[in-house]
mmCIF file of the N, C-alpha and C atoms, coordinates in Angstrom:
data_MODEL
# 
_entry.id   MODEL 
# 
loop_
_atom_site.group_PDB 
_atom_site.id 
_atom_site.type_symbol 
_atom_site.label_atom_id 
_atom_site.label_alt_id 
_atom_site.label_comp_id 
_atom_site.label_asym_id 
_atom_site.label_entity_id 
_atom_site.label_seq_id 
_atom_site.pdbx_PDB_ins_code 
_atom_site.Cartn_x 
_atom_site.Cartn_y 
_atom_site.Cartn_z 
_atom_site.occupancy 
_atom_site.B_iso_or_equiv 
_atom_site.pdbx_formal_charge 
_atom_site.auth_seq_id 
_atom_site.auth_comp_id 
_atom_site.auth_asym_id 
_atom_site.auth_atom_id 
_atom_site.pdbx_PDB_model_num 
ATOM 1   N N  . SER A 1 1  ? 96.301  -39.825 -34.197 1.00 0.00 ? 1  SER A N  1 
ATOM 2   C CA . SER A 1 1  ? 96.406  -39.230 -32.871 1.00 0.00 ? 1  SER A CA 1 
ATOM 3   C C  . SER A 1 1  ? 95.060  -38.627 -32.487 1.00 0.00 ? 1  SER A C  1 
ATOM 4   N N  . TYR A 1 2  ? 94.892  -38.402 -31.210 1.00 0.00 ? 2  TYR A N  1 
ATOM 5   C CA . TYR A 1 2  ? 93.643  -37.854 -30.691 1.00 0.00 ? 2  TYR A CA 1 
ATOM 6   C C  . TYR A 1 2  ? 93.958  -37.023 -29.455 1.00 0.00 ? 2  TYR A C  1 
ATOM 7   N N  . LEU A 1 3  ? 93.447  -35.811 -29.405 1.00 0.00 ? 3  LEU A N  1 
ATOM 8   C CA . LEU A 1 3  ? 93.653  -34.921 -28.271 1.00 0.00 ? 3  LEU A CA 1 
ATOM 9   C C  . LEU A 1 3  ? 92.544  -35.139 -27.254 1.00 0.00 ? 3  LEU A C  1 
ATOM 10  N N  . ILE A 1 4  ? 92.906  -35.492 -26.048 1.00 0.00 ? 4  ILE A N  1 
ATOM 11  C CA . ILE A 1 4  ? 91.934  -35.650 -24.961 1.00 0.00 ? 4  ILE A CA 1 
ATOM 12  C C  . ILE A 1 4  ? 92.017  -34.399 -24.106 1.00 0.00 ? 4  ILE A C  1 
ATOM 13  N N  . GLU A 1 5  ? 90.899  -33.723 -23.968 1.00 0.00 ? 5  GLU A N  1 
ATOM 14  C CA . GLU A 1 5  ? 90.871  -32.450 -23.257 1.00 0.00 ? 5  GLU A CA 1 
ATOM 15  C C  . GLU A 1 5  ? 90.032  -32.551 -21.990 1.00 0.00 ? 5  GLU A C  1 
ATOM 16  N N  . ASN A 1 6  ? 90.085  -31.482 -21.209 1.00 0.00 ? 6  ASN A N  1 
ATOM 17  C CA . ASN A 1 6  ? 89.274  -31.316 -19.996 1.00 0.00 ? 6  ASN A CA 1 
ATOM 18  C C  . ASN A 1 6  ? 89.517  -32.417 -18.968 1.00 0.00 ? 6  ASN A C  1 
ATOM 19  N N  . LEU A 1 7  ? 90.776  -32.828 -18.832 1.00 0.00 ? 7  LEU A N  1 
ATOM 20  C CA . LEU A 1 7  ? 91.099  -33.793 -17.793 1.00 0.00 ? 7  LEU A CA 1 
ATOM 21  C C  . LEU A 1 7  ? 90.932  -33.132 -16.429 1.00 0.00 ? 7  LEU A C  1 
ATOM 22  N N  . LYS A 1 8  ? 90.443  -33.889 -15.474 1.00 0.00 ? 8  LYS A N  1 
ATOM 23  C CA . LYS A 1 8  ? 90.221  -33.358 -14.129 1.00 0.00 ? 8  LYS A CA 1 
ATOM 24  C C  . LYS A 1 8  ? 91.563  -33.202 -13.420 1.00 0.00 ? 8  LYS A C  1 
ATOM 25  N N  . PRO A 1 9  ? 91.735  -32.115 -12.668 1.00 0.00 ? 9  PRO A N  1 
ATOM 26  C CA . PRO A 1 9  ? 92.984  -31.946 -11.925 1.00 0.00 ? 9  PRO A CA 1 
ATOM 27  C C  . PRO A 1 9  ? 93.118  -32.997 -10.830 1.00 0.00 ? 9  PRO A C  1 
ATOM 28  N N  . LEU A 1 10 ? 94.333  -33.262 -10.453 1.00 0.00 ? 10 LEU A N  1 
ATOM 29  C CA . LEU A 1 10 ? 94.653  -34.184 -9.359  1.00 0.00 ? 10 LEU A CA 1 
ATOM 30  C C  . LEU A 1 10 ? 94.047  -35.561 -9.573  1.00 0.00 ? 10 LEU A C  1 
ATOM 31  N N  . THR A 1 11 ? 94.183  -36.075 -10.797 1.00 0.00 ? 11 THR A N  1 
ATOM 32  C CA . THR A 1 11 ? 93.567  -37.347 -11.169 1.00 0.00 ? 11 THR A CA 1 
ATOM 33  C C  . THR A 1 11 ? 94.582  -38.222 -11.900 1.00 0.00 ? 11 THR A C  1 
ATOM 34  N N  . ASN A 1 12 ? 94.526  -39.514 -11.660 1.00 0.00 ? 12 ASN A N  1 
ATOM 35  C CA . ASN A 1 12 ? 95.335  -40.486 -12.392 1.00 0.00 ? 12 ASN A CA 1 
ATOM 36  C C  . ASN A 1 12 ? 94.504  -41.043 -13.539 1.00 0.00 ? 12 ASN A C  1 
ATOM 37  N N  . TYR A 1 13 ? 95.133  -41.203 -14.702 1.00 0.00 ? 13 TYR A N  1 
ATOM 38  C CA . TYR A 1 13 ? 94.441  -41.729 -15.876 1.00 0.00 ? 13 TYR A CA 1 
ATOM 39  C C  . TYR A 1 13 ? 95.214  -42.906 -16.456 1.00 0.00 ? 13 TYR A C  1 
ATOM 40  N N  . GLU A 1 14 ? 94.492  -43.760 -17.170 1.00 0.00 ? 14 GLU A N  1 
ATOM 41  C CA . GLU A 1 14 ? 95.085  -44.851 -17.928 1.00 0.00 ? 14 GLU A CA 1 
ATOM 42  C C  . GLU A 1 14 ? 94.467  -44.811 -19.318 1.00 0.00 ? 14 GLU A C  1 
ATOM 43  N N  . PHE A 1 15 ? 95.310  -44.920 -20.348 1.00 0.00 ? 15 PHE A N  1 
ATOM 44  C CA . PHE A 1 15 ? 94.837  -44.848 -21.723 1.00 0.00 ? 15 PHE A CA 1 
ATOM 45  C C  . PHE A 1 15 ? 95.229  -46.111 -22.486 1.00 0.00 ? 15 PHE A C  1 
ATOM 46  N N  . ALA A 1 16 ? 94.324  -46.580 -23.329 1.00 0.00 ? 16 ALA A N  1 
ATOM 47  C CA . ALA A 1 16 ? 94.586  -47.698 -24.236 1.00 0.00 ? 16 ALA A CA 1 
ATOM 48  C C  . ALA A 1 16 ? 93.761  -47.457 -25.497 1.00 0.00 ? 16 ALA A C  1 
ATOM 49  N N  . VAL A 1 17 ? 94.207  -48.025 -26.613 1.00 0.00 ? 17 VAL A N  1 
ATOM 50  C CA . VAL A 1 17 ? 93.545  -47.807 -27.899 1.00 0.00 ? 17 VAL A CA 1 
ATOM 51  C C  . VAL A 1 17 ? 93.326  -49.160 -28.570 1.00 0.00 ? 17 VAL A C  1 
ATOM 52  N N  . ARG A 1 18 ? 92.228  -49.263 -29.313 1.00 0.00 ? 18 ARG A N  1 
ATOM 53  C CA . ARG A 1 18 ? 91.992  -50.442 -30.146 1.00 0.00 ? 18 ARG A CA 1 
ATOM 54  C C  . ARG A 1 18 ? 91.364  -49.992 -31.455 1.00 0.00 ? 18 ARG A C  1 
ATOM 55  N N  . THR A 1 19 ? 91.449  -50.834 -32.458 1.00 0.00 ? 19 THR A N  1 
ATOM 56  C CA . THR A 1 19 ? 90.849  -50.522 -33.757 1.00 0.00 ? 19 THR A CA 1 
ATOM 57  C C  . THR A 1 19 ? 89.512  -51.231 -33.888 1.00 0.00 ? 19 THR A C  1 
ATOM 58  N N  . ILE A 1 20 ? 88.632  -50.598 -34.644 1.00 0.00 ? 20 ILE A N  1 
ATOM 59  C CA . ILE A 1 20 ? 87.307  -51.164 -34.906 1.00 0.00 ? 20 ILE A CA 1 
ATOM 60  C C  . ILE A 1 20 ? 87.063  -51.069 -36.405 1.00 0.00 ? 20 ILE A C  1 
ATOM 61  N N  . ASP A 1 21 ? 86.625  -52.160 -36.995 1.00 0.00 ? 21 ASP A N  1 
ATOM 62  C CA . ASP A 1 21 ? 86.297  -52.208 -38.421 1.00 0.00 ? 21 ASP A CA 1 
ATOM 63  C C  . ASP A 1 21 ? 84.971  -52.943 -38.541 1.00 0.00 ? 21 ASP A C  1 
ATOM 64  N N  . GLY A 1 22 ? 83.898  -52.168 -38.579 1.00 0.00 ? 22 GLY A N  1 
ATOM 65  C CA . GLY A 1 22 ? 82.570  -52.778 -38.620 1.00 0.00 ? 22 GLY A CA 1 
ATOM 66  C C  . GLY A 1 22 ? 82.295  -53.538 -37.333 1.00 0.00 ? 22 GLY A C  1 
ATOM 67  N N  . ASP A 1 23 ? 82.059  -54.849 -37.458 1.00 0.00 ? 23 ASP A N  1 
ATOM 68  C CA . ASP A 1 23 ? 81.801  -55.683 -36.285 1.00 0.00 ? 23 ASP A CA 1 
ATOM 69  C C  . ASP A 1 23 ? 83.084  -56.235 -35.667 1.00 0.00 ? 23 ASP A C  1 
ATOM 70  N N  . LEU A 1 24 ? 84.224  -56.003 -36.289 1.00 0.00 ? 24 LEU A N  1 
ATOM 71  C CA . LEU A 1 24 ? 85.489  -56.545 -35.794 1.00 0.00 ? 24 LEU A CA 1 
ATOM 72  C C  . LEU A 1 24 ? 86.193  -55.534 -34.904 1.00 0.00 ? 24 LEU A C  1 
ATOM 73  N N  . GLU A 1 25 ? 86.710  -56.014 -33.780 1.00 0.00 ? 25 GLU A N  1 
ATOM 74  C CA . GLU A 1 25 ? 87.445  -55.160 -32.845 1.00 0.00 ? 25 GLU A CA 1 
ATOM 75  C C  . GLU A 1 25 ? 88.751  -55.844 -32.468 1.00 0.00 ? 25 GLU A C  1 
ATOM 76  N N  . SER A 1 26 ? 89.818  -55.074 -32.435 1.00 0.00 ? 26 SER A N  1 
ATOM 77  C CA . SER A 1 26 ? 91.108  -55.627 -32.014 1.00 0.00 ? 26 SER A CA 1 
ATOM 78  C C  . SER A 1 26 ? 91.189  -55.638 -30.489 1.00 0.00 ? 26 SER A C  1 
ATOM 79  N N  . ASP A 1 27 ? 92.234  -56.268 -29.986 1.00 0.00 ? 27 ASP A N  1 
ATOM 80  C CA . ASP A 1 27 ? 92.528  -56.155 -28.559 1.00 0.00 ? 27 ASP A CA 1 
ATOM 81  C C  . ASP A 1 27 ? 93.009  -54.731 -28.290 1.00 0.00 ? 27 ASP A C  1 
ATOM 82  N N  . TYR A 1 28 ? 92.904  -54.329 -27.027 1.00 0.00 ? 28 TYR A N  1 
ATOM 83  C CA . TYR A 1 28 ? 93.428  -53.020 -26.653 1.00 0.00 ? 28 TYR A CA 1 
ATOM 84  C C  . TYR A 1 28 ? 94.953  -53.038 -26.684 1.00 0.00 ? 28 TYR A C  1 
ATOM 85  N N  . SER A 1 29 ? 95.527  -51.895 -26.973 1.00 0.00 ? 29 SER A N  1 
ATOM 86  C CA . SER A 1 29 ? 96.980  -51.738 -26.908 1.00 0.00 ? 29 SER A CA 1 
ATOM 87  C C  . SER A 1 29 ? 97.422  -51.847 -25.446 1.00 0.00 ? 29 SER A C  1 
ATOM 88  N N  . MET A 1 30 ? 98.716  -51.889 -25.255 1.00 0.00 ? 30 MET A N  1 
ATOM 89  C CA . MET A 1 30 ? 99.235  -51.811 -23.890 1.00 0.00 ? 30 MET A CA 1 
ATOM 90  C C  . MET A 1 30 ? 98.822  -50.453 -23.333 1.00 0.00 ? 30 MET A C  1 
ATOM 91  N N  . ALA A 1 31 ? 98.394  -50.435 -22.100 1.00 0.00 ? 31 ALA A N  1 
ATOM 92  C CA . ALA A 1 31 ? 97.938  -49.191 -21.482 1.00 0.00 ? 31 ALA A CA 1 
ATOM 93  C C  . ALA A 1 31 ? 99.131  -48.347 -21.050 1.00 0.00 ? 31 ALA A C  1 
ATOM 94  N N  . ILE A 1 32 ? 98.939  -47.037 -21.117 1.00 0.00 ? 32 ILE A N  1 
ATOM 95  C CA . ILE A 1 32 ? 99.911  -46.107 -20.554 1.00 0.00 ? 32 ILE A CA 1 
ATOM 96  C C  . ILE A 1 32 ? 99.201  -45.311 -19.481 1.00 0.00 ? 32 ILE A C  1 
ATOM 97  N N  . GLU A 1 33 ? 99.962  -44.882 -18.496 1.00 0.00 ? 33 GLU A N  1 
ATOM 98  C CA . GLU A 1 33 ? 99.389  -44.138 -17.378 1.00 0.00 ? 33 GLU A CA 1 
ATOM 99  C C  . GLU A 1 33 ? 99.826  -42.686 -17.440 1.00 0.00 ? 33 GLU A C  1 
ATOM 100 N N  . TYR A 1 34 ? 98.956  -41.828 -16.963 1.00 0.00 ? 34 TYR A N  1 
ATOM 101 C CA . TYR A 1 34 ? 99.241  -40.398 -16.887 1.00 0.00 ? 34 TYR A CA 1 
ATOM 102 C C  . TYR A 1 34 ? 98.675  -39.886 -15.579 1.00 0.00 ? 34 TYR A C  1 
ATOM 103 N N  . SER A 1 35 ? 99.425  -39.037 -14.934 1.00 0.00 ? 35 SER A N  1 
ATOM 104 C CA . SER A 1 35 ? 98.965  -38.448 -13.682 1.00 0.00 ? 35 SER A CA 1 
ATOM 105 C C  . SER A 1 35 ? 99.204  -36.952 -13.729 1.00 0.00 ? 35 SER A C  1 
ATOM 106 N N  . ASN A 1 36 ? 98.181  -36.188 -13.429 1.00 0.00 ? 36 ASN A N  1 
ATOM 107 C CA . ASN A 1 36 ? 98.375  -34.745 -13.299 1.00 0.00 ? 36 ASN A CA 1 
ATOM 108 C C  . ASN A 1 36 ? 98.281  -34.346 -11.831 1.00 0.00 ? 36 ASN A C  1 
ATOM 109 N N  . VAL A 1 37 ? 98.603  -35.307 -10.981 1.00 0.00 ? 37 VAL A N  1 
ATOM 110 C CA . VAL A 1 37 ? 98.648  -35.058 -9.542  1.00 0.00 ? 37 VAL A CA 1 
ATOM 111 C C  . VAL A 1 37 ? 99.962  -34.349 -9.238  1.00 0.00 ? 37 VAL A C  1 
ATOM 112 N N  . ILE A 1 38 ? 99.885  -33.292 -8.490  1.00 0.00 ? 38 ILE A N  1 
ATOM 113 C CA . ILE A 1 38 ? 101.075 -32.562 -8.076  1.00 0.00 ? 38 ILE A CA 1 
ATOM 114 C C  . ILE A 1 38 ? 101.304 -32.855 -6.604  1.00 0.00 ? 38 ILE A C  1 
ATOM 115 N N  . TYR A 1 39 ? 102.427 -33.470 -6.317  1.00 0.00 ? 39 TYR A N  1 
ATOM 116 C CA . TYR A 1 39 ? 102.733 -33.853 -4.948  1.00 0.00 ? 39 TYR A CA 1 
ATOM 117 C C  . TYR A 1 39 ? 103.428 -32.705 -4.231  1.00 0.00 ? 39 TYR A C  1 
ATOM 118 N N  . PRO A 1 40 ? 103.089 -32.488 -2.971  1.00 0.00 ? 40 PRO A N  1 
ATOM 119 C CA . PRO A 1 40 ? 103.736 -31.401 -2.229  1.00 0.00 ? 40 PRO A CA 1 
ATOM 120 C C  . PRO A 1 40 ? 105.187 -31.733 -1.900  1.00 0.00 ? 40 PRO A C  1 
ATOM 121 N N  . ILE A 1 41 ? 105.964 -30.699 -1.672  1.00 0.00 ? 41 ILE A N  1 
ATOM 122 C CA . ILE A 1 41 ? 107.343 -30.918 -1.243  1.00 0.00 ? 41 ILE A CA 1 
ATOM 123 C C  . ILE A 1 41 ? 107.336 -31.472 0.175   1.00 0.00 ? 41 ILE A C  1 
ATOM 124 N N  . LYS A 1 42 ? 108.470 -31.999 0.584   1.00 0.00 ? 42 LYS A N  1 
ATOM 125 C CA . LYS A 1 42 ? 108.604 -32.577 1.920   1.00 0.00 ? 42 LYS A CA 1 
ATOM 126 C C  . LYS A 1 42 ? 109.612 -31.768 2.719   1.00 0.00 ? 42 LYS A C  1 
ATOM 127 N N  . GLN A 1 43 ? 109.455 -31.764 3.997   1.00 0.00 ? 43 GLN A N  1 
ATOM 128 C CA . GLN A 1 43 ? 110.422 -31.215 4.944   1.00 0.00 ? 43 GLN A CA 1 
ATOM 129 C C  . GLN A 1 43 ? 110.960 -29.845 4.538   1.00 0.00 ? 43 GLN A C  1 
ATOM 130 N N  . LEU A 1 44 ? 110.104 -28.862 4.599   1.00 0.00 ? 44 LEU A N  1 
ATOM 131 C CA . LEU A 1 44 ? 110.547 -27.493 4.367   1.00 0.00 ? 44 LEU A CA 1 
ATOM 132 C C  . LEU A 1 44 ? 111.329 -27.033 5.588   1.00 0.00 ? 44 LEU A C  1 
ATOM 133 N N  . ASN A 1 45 ? 112.545 -26.572 5.364   1.00 0.00 ? 45 ASN A N  1 
ATOM 134 C CA . ASN A 1 45 ? 113.409 -26.114 6.455   1.00 0.00 ? 45 ASN A CA 1 
ATOM 135 C C  . ASN A 1 45 ? 113.876 -24.699 6.175   1.00 0.00 ? 45 ASN A C  1 
ATOM 136 N N  . MET A 1 46 ? 114.148 -23.985 7.258   1.00 0.00 ? 46 MET A N  1 
ATOM 137 C CA . MET A 1 46 ? 114.678 -22.636 7.139   1.00 0.00 ? 46 MET A CA 1 
ATOM 138 C C  . MET A 1 46 ? 116.012 -22.583 7.866   1.00 0.00 ? 46 MET A C  1 
ATOM 139 N N  . ILE A 1 47 ? 117.021 -22.070 7.192   1.00 0.00 ? 47 ILE A N  1 
ATOM 140 C CA . ILE A 1 47 ? 118.342 -21.904 7.783   1.00 0.00 ? 47 ILE A CA 1 
ATOM 141 C C  . ILE A 1 47 ? 118.579 -20.413 7.940   1.00 0.00 ? 47 ILE A C  1 
ATOM 142 N N  . THR A 1 48 ? 118.812 -19.994 9.172   1.00 0.00 ? 48 THR A N  1 
ATOM 143 C CA . THR A 1 48 ? 119.113 -18.582 9.405   1.00 0.00 ? 48 THR A CA 1 
ATOM 144 C C  . THR A 1 48 ? 120.604 -18.371 9.212   1.00 0.00 ? 48 THR A C  1 
ATOM 145 N N  . ASN A 1 49 ? 120.935 -17.253 8.661   1.00 0.00 ? 49 ASN A N  1 
ATOM 146 C CA . ASN A 1 49 ? 122.329 -16.920 8.381   1.00 0.00 ? 49 ASN A CA 1 
ATOM 147 C C  . ASN A 1 49 ? 122.810 -15.887 9.381   1.00 0.00 ? 49 ASN A C  1 
ATOM 148 N N  . ASN A 1 50 ? 124.049 -15.479 9.272   1.00 0.00 ? 50 ASN A N  1 
ATOM 149 C CA . ASN A 1 50 ? 124.579 -14.427 10.140  1.00 0.00 ? 50 ASN A CA 1 
ATOM 150 C C  . ASN A 1 50 ? 123.936 -13.083 9.845   1.00 0.00 ? 50 ASN A C  1 
ATOM 151 N N  . ASP A 1 51 ? 123.338 -12.953 8.698   1.00 0.00 ? 51 ASP A N  1 
ATOM 152 C CA . ASP A 1 51 ? 122.664 -11.715 8.312   1.00 0.00 ? 51 ASP A CA 1 
ATOM 153 C C  . ASP A 1 51 ? 121.181 -11.858 8.646   1.00 0.00 ? 51 ASP A C  1 
ATOM 154 N N  . PRO A 1 52 ? 120.637 -11.068 9.594   1.00 0.00 ? 52 PRO A N  1 
ATOM 155 C CA . PRO A 1 52 ? 119.236 -11.223 9.987   1.00 0.00 ? 52 PRO A CA 1 
ATOM 156 C C  . PRO A 1 52 ? 118.243 -10.848 8.890   1.00 0.00 ? 52 PRO A C  1 
ATOM 157 N N  . SER A 1 53 ? 118.725 -10.288 7.796   1.00 0.00 ? 53 SER A N  1 
ATOM 158 C CA . SER A 1 53 ? 117.824 -9.929  6.701   1.00 0.00 ? 53 SER A CA 1 
ATOM 159 C C  . SER A 1 53 ? 117.716 -11.043 5.659   1.00 0.00 ? 53 SER A C  1 
ATOM 160 N N  . LYS A 1 54 ? 118.341 -12.210 5.940   1.00 0.00 ? 54 LYS A N  1 
ATOM 161 C CA . LYS A 1 54 ? 118.339 -13.300 4.965   1.00 0.00 ? 54 LYS A CA 1 
ATOM 162 C C  . LYS A 1 54 ? 118.064 -14.636 5.649   1.00 0.00 ? 54 LYS A C  1 
ATOM 163 N N  . VAL A 1 55 ? 117.350 -15.494 4.951   1.00 0.00 ? 55 VAL A N  1 
ATOM 164 C CA . VAL A 1 55 ? 117.193 -16.893 5.356   1.00 0.00 ? 55 VAL A CA 1 
ATOM 165 C C  . VAL A 1 55 ? 117.322 -17.755 4.105   1.00 0.00 ? 55 VAL A C  1 
ATOM 166 N N  . THR A 1 56 ? 117.686 -18.990 4.301   1.00 0.00 ? 56 THR A N  1 
ATOM 167 C CA . THR A 1 56 ? 117.754 -19.954 3.212   1.00 0.00 ? 56 THR A CA 1 
ATOM 168 C C  . THR A 1 56 ? 116.702 -21.021 3.453   1.00 0.00 ? 56 THR A C  1 
ATOM 169 N N  . LEU A 1 57 ? 115.886 -21.288 2.441   1.00 0.00 ? 57 LEU A N  1 
ATOM 170 C CA . LEU A 1 57 ? 114.895 -22.356 2.518   1.00 0.00 ? 57 LEU A CA 1 
ATOM 171 C C  . LEU A 1 57 ? 115.444 -23.583 1.806   1.00 0.00 ? 57 LEU A C  1 
ATOM 172 N N  . THR A 1 58 ? 115.259 -24.749 2.425   1.00 0.00 ? 58 THR A N  1 
ATOM 173 C CA . THR A 1 58 ? 115.622 -26.013 1.793   1.00 0.00 ? 58 THR A CA 1 
ATOM 174 C C  . THR A 1 58 ? 114.441 -26.961 1.909   1.00 0.00 ? 58 THR A C  1 
ATOM 175 N N  . TRP A 1 59 ? 114.365 -27.917 0.991   1.00 0.00 ? 59 TRP A N  1 
ATOM 176 C CA . TRP A 1 59 ? 113.293 -28.908 1.040   1.00 0.00 ? 59 TRP A CA 1 
ATOM 177 C C  . TRP A 1 59 ? 113.719 -30.145 0.282   1.00 0.00 ? 59 TRP A C  1 
ATOM 178 N N  . GLN A 1 60 ? 112.947 -31.216 0.506   1.00 0.00 ? 60 GLN A N  1 
ATOM 179 C CA . GLN A 1 60 ? 113.146 -32.450 -0.239  1.00 0.00 ? 60 GLN A CA 1 
ATOM 180 C C  . GLN A 1 60 ? 112.091 -32.527 -1.330  1.00 0.00 ? 60 GLN A C  1 
ATOM 181 N N  . LEU A 1 61 ? 112.489 -33.044 -2.457  1.00 0.00 ? 61 LEU A N  1 
ATOM 182 C CA . LEU A 1 61 ? 111.544 -33.219 -3.555  1.00 0.00 ? 61 LEU A CA 1 
ATOM 183 C C  . LEU A 1 61 ? 110.546 -34.320 -3.228  1.00 0.00 ? 61 LEU A C  1 
ATOM 184 N N  . PRO A 1 62 ? 109.349 -34.246 -3.799  1.00 0.00 ? 62 PRO A N  1 
ATOM 185 C CA . PRO A 1 62 ? 108.396 -35.345 -3.618  1.00 0.00 ? 62 PRO A CA 1 
ATOM 186 C C  . PRO A 1 62 ? 108.926 -36.627 -4.265  1.00 0.00 ? 62 PRO A C  1 
ATOM 187 N N  . ASP A 1 63 ? 108.326 -37.750 -3.905  1.00 0.00 ? 63 ASP A N  1 
ATOM 188 C CA . ASP A 1 63 ? 108.767 -39.038 -4.452  1.00 0.00 ? 63 ASP A CA 1 
ATOM 189 C C  . ASP A 1 63 ? 108.704 -39.059 -5.973  1.00 0.00 ? 63 ASP A C  1 
ATOM 190 N N  . ASP A 1 64 ? 107.660 -38.487 -6.548  1.00 0.00 ? 64 ASP A N  1 
ATOM 191 C CA . ASP A 1 64 ? 107.532 -38.423 -8.004  1.00 0.00 ? 64 ASP A CA 1 
ATOM 192 C C  . ASP A 1 64 ? 107.777 -36.983 -8.436  1.00 0.00 ? 64 ASP A C  1 
ATOM 193 N N  . ALA A 1 65 ? 109.021 -36.664 -8.744  1.00 0.00 ? 65 ALA A N  1 
ATOM 194 C CA . ALA A 1 65 ? 109.386 -35.296 -9.110  1.00 0.00 ? 65 ALA A CA 1 
ATOM 195 C C  . ALA A 1 65 ? 109.676 -35.162 -10.595 1.00 0.00 ? 65 ALA A C  1 
ATOM 196 N N  . SER A 1 66 ? 109.258 -36.132 -11.376 1.00 0.00 ? 66 SER A N  1 
ATOM 197 C CA . SER A 1 66 ? 109.646 -36.177 -12.782 1.00 0.00 ? 66 SER A CA 1 
ATOM 198 C C  . SER A 1 66 ? 109.114 -35.013 -13.607 1.00 0.00 ? 66 SER A C  1 
ATOM 199 N N  . GLY A 1 67 ? 107.965 -34.447 -13.254 1.00 0.00 ? 67 GLY A N  1 
ATOM 200 C CA . GLY A 1 67 ? 107.394 -33.383 -14.062 1.00 0.00 ? 67 GLY A CA 1 
ATOM 201 C C  . GLY A 1 67 ? 107.624 -31.985 -13.518 1.00 0.00 ? 67 GLY A C  1 
ATOM 202 N N  . ILE A 1 68 ? 108.330 -31.862 -12.412 1.00 0.00 ? 68 ILE A N  1 
ATOM 203 C CA . ILE A 1 68 ? 108.528 -30.546 -11.790 1.00 0.00 ? 68 ILE A CA 1 
ATOM 204 C C  . ILE A 1 68 ? 109.545 -29.753 -12.593 1.00 0.00 ? 68 ILE A C  1 
ATOM 205 N N  . ARG A 1 69 ? 109.157 -28.540 -12.973 1.00 0.00 ? 69 ARG A N  1 
ATOM 206 C CA . ARG A 1 69 ? 110.051 -27.669 -13.738 1.00 0.00 ? 69 ARG A CA 1 
ATOM 207 C C  . ARG A 1 69 ? 110.486 -26.450 -12.942 1.00 0.00 ? 69 ARG A C  1 
ATOM 208 N N  . SER A 1 70 ? 109.694 -26.051 -11.953 1.00 0.00 ? 70 SER A N  1 
ATOM 209 C CA . SER A 1 70 ? 110.051 -24.872 -11.172 1.00 0.00 ? 70 SER A CA 1 
ATOM 210 C C  . SER A 1 70 ? 109.296 -24.903 -9.849  1.00 0.00 ? 70 SER A C  1 
ATOM 211 N N  . PHE A 1 71 ? 109.619 -23.962 -8.988  1.00 0.00 ? 71 PHE A N  1 
ATOM 212 C CA . PHE A 1 71 ? 108.964 -23.819 -7.698  1.00 0.00 ? 71 PHE A CA 1 
ATOM 213 C C  . PHE A 1 71 ? 108.546 -22.367 -7.521  1.00 0.00 ? 71 PHE A C  1 
ATOM 214 N N  . ASN A 1 72 ? 107.443 -22.150 -6.843  1.00 0.00 ? 72 ASN A N  1 
ATOM 215 C CA . ASN A 1 72 ? 107.035 -20.813 -6.436  1.00 0.00 ? 72 ASN A CA 1 
ATOM 216 C C  . ASN A 1 72 ? 107.207 -20.715 -4.930  1.00 0.00 ? 72 ASN A C  1 
ATOM 217 N N  . ILE A 1 73 ? 107.863 -19.663 -4.489  1.00 0.00 ? 73 ILE A N  1 
ATOM 218 C CA . ILE A 1 73 ? 108.060 -19.429 -3.063  1.00 0.00 ? 73 ILE A CA 1 
ATOM 219 C C  . ILE A 1 73 ? 107.119 -18.306 -2.651  1.00 0.00 ? 73 ILE A C  1 
ATOM 220 N N  . TYR A 1 74 ? 106.317 -18.568 -1.633  1.00 0.00 ? 74 TYR A N  1 
ATOM 221 C CA . TYR A 1 74 ? 105.388 -17.565 -1.114  1.00 0.00 ? 74 TYR A CA 1 
ATOM 222 C C  . TYR A 1 74 ? 105.855 -17.159 0.271   1.00 0.00 ? 74 TYR A C  1 
ATOM 223 N N  . TYR A 1 75 ? 105.888 -15.867 0.519   1.00 0.00 ? 75 TYR A N  1 
ATOM 224 C CA . TYR A 1 75 ? 106.160 -15.392 1.872   1.00 0.00 ? 75 TYR A CA 1 
ATOM 225 C C  . TYR A 1 75 ? 105.494 -14.039 2.049   1.00 0.00 ? 75 TYR A C  1 
ATOM 226 N N  . ASN A 1 76 ? 105.203 -13.705 3.294   1.00 0.00 ? 76 ASN A N  1 
ATOM 227 C CA . ASN A 1 76 ? 104.649 -12.389 3.600   1.00 0.00 ? 76 ASN A CA 1 
ATOM 228 C C  . ASN A 1 76 ? 105.044 -11.999 5.011   1.00 0.00 ? 76 ASN A C  1 
ATOM 229 N N  . GLU A 1 77 ? 104.953 -10.729 5.292   1.00 0.00 ? 77 GLU A N  1 
ATOM 230 C CA . GLU A 1 77 ? 105.250 -10.231 6.633   1.00 0.00 ? 77 GLU A CA 1 
ATOM 231 C C  . GLU A 1 77 ? 104.064 -10.499 7.535   1.00 0.00 ? 77 GLU A C  1 
ATOM 232 N N  . GLN A 1 78 ? 104.355 -10.845 8.778   1.00 0.00 ? 78 GLN A N  1 
ATOM 233 C CA . GLN A 1 78 ? 103.297 -11.069 9.751   1.00 0.00 ? 78 GLN A CA 1 
ATOM 234 C C  . GLN A 1 78 ? 103.400 -10.016 10.837  1.00 0.00 ? 78 GLN A C  1 
ATOM 235 N N  . ASP A 1 79 ? 102.241 -9.552  11.281  1.00 0.00 ? 79 ASP A N  1 
ATOM 236 C CA . ASP A 1 79 ? 102.220 -8.613  12.395  1.00 0.00 ? 79 ASP A CA 1 
ATOM 237 C C  . ASP A 1 79 ? 102.584 -9.342  13.673  1.00 0.00 ? 79 ASP A C  1 
ATOM 238 N N  . GLU A 1 80 ? 103.254 -8.631  14.566  1.00 0.00 ? 80 GLU A N  1 
ATOM 239 C CA . GLU A 1 80 ? 103.624 -9.253  15.850  1.00 0.00 ? 80 GLU A CA 1 
ATOM 240 C C  . GLU A 1 80 ? 102.461 -9.303  16.790  1.00 0.00 ? 80 GLU A C  1 
# 
């Protein structure tokens, strides 16, 4: 195994391995792909409730949501 470090953010990678023995080299293995691209959510919506002190946010997941483990919600008060 080999640890590859310092990958650039928001980048797609492809990895393959081959063996080398002196002047002899094997074919590359089948390539695997890795992406550390984080896709934004789609269609953020706000649903107002009967209680003016509460709102519900809904959204659609990005097309590639396989690595998403959690969400951070940001909000702040705005001056009128």
